[in-house]
C-alpha atoms as one frame of an Amber mdcrd trajectory, in Angstrom:
protein
 -11.619  -6.656  14.558 -11.403  -2.568  13.853  -8.427  -0.700  14.533  -8.720
   2.087  17.076  -7.928   5.768  15.935  -5.039   5.703  18.478  -3.620   2.771
  16.961  -3.828   4.124  13.456  -2.195   7.535  14.608   0.635   5.357  16.053
   1.215   3.262  12.937   1.055   6.655  10.991   3.725   8.229  13.492   6.015
   5.170  12.902   5.705   5.143   9.258   6.852   8.744   8.765   9.670   8.337
  11.382  11.162   5.225  10.678  12.197   4.296   7.116  12.840   0.472   7.973
   9.298   0.194   9.338   7.625   2.349   6.292   9.689  -0.195   3.817   8.568
  -3.265   5.596   4.896  -2.219   5.719   5.172  -1.673   1.877   6.788  -5.249
   1.537   4.154  -6.707   3.777   1.305  -5.269   1.864   2.657  -6.813  -1.470
   3.577 -10.134   0.117   0.119 -10.705   1.685  -1.436 -10.005  -1.679   0.703
 -12.478  -3.426   0.222 -15.136  -0.575  -3.493 -14.959  -1.600  -4.834 -12.613
   1.131  -5.749  -9.893  -1.031  -8.121  -8.083   1.141  -5.401  -7.847   3.977
  -2.863  -6.880   1.488  -5.064  -3.871   0.143  -5.724  -2.767   3.596  -2.013
  -2.820   4.425  -1.145  -0.689   1.436  -3.934   1.438   2.127  -2.580   2.504
   5.274   0.811   2.626   3.947  -0.465   5.037   1.113  -2.265   7.202   3.533
   1.031   7.474   5.882   3.332   8.424   2.853   2.230   9.874  -0.406  -1.628
   9.965   0.137  -4.130   9.266  -2.411  -4.456  12.844  -3.981  -0.704  12.851
  -4.554  -0.479   9.249  -5.553  -3.433   9.990  -8.256  -1.455  13.098  -9.689
   1.886  10.962  -9.822   0.155   7.837 -11.300  -2.449   9.625 -13.706  -5.263
   7.729 -11.858  -8.338   9.308 -10.387  -7.695   9.621  -6.635 -11.349   8.572
  -5.793 -10.718   5.372  -8.113  -7.449   4.620  -6.052  -9.438   4.867  -2.662
 -11.980   2.600  -4.073  -9.448   0.253  -5.172  -7.735  -0.217  -1.866 -11.083
  -0.217  -0.131 -12.689  -3.225   1.566 -14.671  -4.106  -1.708 -12.450  -2.721
  -4.417 -11.537  -5.160  -7.166  -8.602  -3.462  -8.805  -7.707  -4.263 -12.518
  -4.031  -5.666 -12.531  -2.916  -3.018 -14.715  -3.665  -0.403 -12.070  -2.705
  -2.414  -9.206   0.772  -3.250 -10.620   1.213   0.476 -11.916   0.703   1.632
  -8.175   2.763  -1.115  -6.693   5.517  -0.132  -8.956   5.315   3.364  -8.292
   5.227   2.967  -4.536   8.481   0.834  -4.972  10.223   3.551  -6.949   9.078
   6.371  -4.658  10.421   4.300  -1.665  13.803   3.698  -3.525  12.852  -0.146
  -3.372  13.032  -2.869  -5.637  10.946  -6.022  -4.558  11.746  -9.436  -6.105
   9.519 -12.654  -6.046  11.442 -15.601  -4.948  10.055 -19.132  -5.253  10.176
 -21.279  -2.234   9.493 -25.115  -1.945
């Protein structure tokens, strides 16, 4: 199901105004990818990037080409692990977060 523009604007406003929500969105995107749903995780991270740093600035800050970043987090993107983890690491530092993987049985 496609998201409406009003919904996307609502999420954007919430991300910009609510630090807890913003941090939860970053965490959810990463956890979703780790759980095996890479496409949904990329979509969540794409929305997070758009609402926070933006692809142009992220490209400057990471040394990656903004158009490559946009493709990487797009529906058909297939990011290299090095680039993906570089971006995730940068987003965590920028947010002041350190996320850890915990094994559960």
